Phi, psi and omega in degrees: 000137175253154183225133175248119185242123176248119189231121176047049187278126176242129182225138181234153172236122181051041177083355179261122182287128181253305174267135191231053178098053184274136178235134180197138176233127179240138173245154171297157186072019176228145170243123179250143174240136174247128177235165179162161179298163174303143173085012183266354175103015183297311180288331174300317178302312181300313183292323180293320179299322184272355171090027177299128186295342179291337187256119183262117175279112184270334174194169182098183185215154171227121180234145176240110185051042177085351180272141183284105181294324186292342177272354182272149168289165184302315181292330178291327177294318178295317180294332179285346176118017176259143183221136177238121169267112189281153177296322180231085183300142182281151172264136180233107180286139175091354179240117181284159175307312183297315180296319179299313183294317181295320177296319180295319178296313183292334179294341180260004180247158178290150176301131184093352180243029181295150179294137180289153182299317182295318178295319179299314182297318179299314181293319180296313180300318182296316183284328176293322176295319180299323181268008177057045179257141175297136183297333181290348177295338179296330184258004175276152178296146190305110176066359184288121180075007180286143170290170178300318179294321179295321179297318182290321175297322181294325176297319179289326174300315178300317179302313183290328179283323186275335177053059180286169173287316182226133175246136173249117185250105186269101179051051181296342181269356184297125175079007182272138169281175189295324180292315179294323178299319179295320181292314179299316179296321178300318179295318179294317179296328179295334181280344185303139179162181188294335183262010187221134173232156188216140173240113182257122175261120183209155174265342196236144175295333190302322177296322184283355169289336183253337177236103182280115182283153172280328182221141175238132181237145176249127176256135171214141176051040173079015179221161166277118185253344179204142178226153179191197178263194181303332181297334179295320178297321179296320180293321178296319179297322183280325190241353183074199186256352186299325182294328177289317179301317180292318181298321185260358180070036181269129178291152183279083179208164176238175176284352171096359182203128174252097186242000000 
């Protein structure tokens, strides 16, 4: 079992504190969901874990199996087994999907132990079929000209090919119609198991109708303020966030930026 521990994490953007002492522990074989109003720092958490230079960690720690994640370069975090499915995936001209994926897989393997072309093609074809993706997408430039739904499926394709220890999925359901949502959810559920843990950032219960989380957390004002099981997400969908604010005495304000 692997463990990702986030302890008393404080993160600022341009001198403005966004995360204000966030604590969270994830184990493999668990799916966690984070929900919360706009501007509470959910996407900031994802970007800080993966080392986006815009986000300054002012104090606190992030460790993966006891190793200091914050001391790693961005590529080292990926090689250690962290994966981020971005809310707005980048387009990269001149690099095909297939070339990107094979390079990413080989970057996590020892020199001389690169994945063979035939094995790579078999795995890629199989997973693209599973995600109901056109085979010609493998030879298209990464995300270039992709629809929103195609980009999100492509993020899940990367997840299934790379097999990370922990995946952070930042609003993977954003902009998806119901058919695409079902396919994306199918891919995430296929990954569930002892060697995989997941943190899903979402605004909506609808994704959690297809991916049942083990734990649901509510973020407000840069912290996790409440945790529970799947029933917590259902209550949020039915009643909104006001009952939590009233219960905890939280003023109706945000950190001012959802980044």
